[in-house]
Every structure is written in structure tokens, then in C-alpha cells.
N, C-alpha and C positions, 0 to 999 in steps of 0.2 A: 434750696431748689432741688438738690439731689434727693432729699428726704421725701419731698412731695412726689417726685417721679417714682421712687421706690414704693410708696404707699399706694399710688395709683395703679402700678403694675400688680401689686399684691392684691388689691381689691378686684382687679379684673381676672386674676388667675383662676378662680373657681369656674367662671363662665368659659374660659378657654379650655380648661381641663374637661369639663362635662360636655362640651359641644363637639360632636363627632364630625359633623359636616359630611358632604357627599363622599369624599375620599375614604374616610373612616368607615362609613356604612358599607360602601362597595367592597372594601377590603375584607371586612368581617363576613360579608356575604360569600365572597369567593373562598375564603378560608373554611367557612362552614360547609360549603358544597363539597370540599375535599374529604370531609368526614361523614358524608351521607352513607347510610347503609344502602344496599341495593334496593330494598323496599322503599326507603325514603326517597331515593333518586327517582324511582318510578312514579311515586306520588307527586313529587316536585315537577317532573316532566309533564305529567298530565295536567296539573293545576296551572302551570305557567306556559302551556302550549300557545304559541302565537306565530303570526306570520310577519311580524315587524322587527324581528331580530332582538327582542328583549331577552335579557338573561337574569341570573340571580342578583346581579348588582343593581339592576333596575328595581327589582322587588325590594331590595334592602333600603332603597331611598324612597319608596312609594309613600310612606306616611309623611315624610317631609314635603313631598311633591304636592299632595292633596291638601295639606294643612291650610295654606293661605286661601284656597277656594272653598274649603269646607271646615270652618273653624270648630264646629262641634266634634270633629274627629280628633282634635288635639289629644284628649286623654287616651286614645288608642295607641299613641306613639310611645308612651313611656309608662313605667310602673315604678312608683316610689316605694321600695321596700328593701329590706336588708337581704343579704345573700341567703340567710337561713329561711326567711319567709318565701323566697323564690323557690328554694329547694323543696319546701313543704308543699307549695302549690303545684310544683311540677309533678310530684308523686301523687297528689290528690287528683290530678287531672286524669290519671291512668292512661297517659299517652303511650301507646305501644307502636313504635315505628322501627 
């Protein structure tokens, strides 16, 4: 019986590790905000200006929030690539903030 439980937990582990959930997304959003350059902070403030009290943590969970209502947006939420591919794409984008 213990072996079955161990294998069950082991099989579920990848899903648990890769699932950030709201708390994880919000935490990353708040941490990222701390490292914004002044220019990035100005852009962020302009893009997310609202009168409903939303902040960066709400933006960090946006993709998860709309996914059930708009299933075609699911690929917007993730990118399956290695660290090196992400690095290359970042520089290819020529993002200057």
C-alpha cells in the first residue's frame, strides 16, 4: 500500500511543481515590480491605469483568469522552450526598457 501511495505522489509531482497558482503568479508580479527601471515603471503605470484598484498582481494572473472564458488564449499563457531559447528570443525582440 505504501508503494502505491509513493508512486501516486511521484506521478503527481510534476503537475504540482509546474503549477504556480494565483499566489505564485502574484508573488512573481510583486517581485518583478521591485526591479522595474523608472522607464519601465512609467510604461507599466500607463498601461495598467485603472480606477478599480487593480495592481501588478492582477496583471500577473490575467492569463489564468481569461483562459476558461476564452480557450483560444491558452497558448498566450505559456511558452515551452528552454532557458537558452528564451534568452535568444528576448534579445531578438530588441526590447529596450
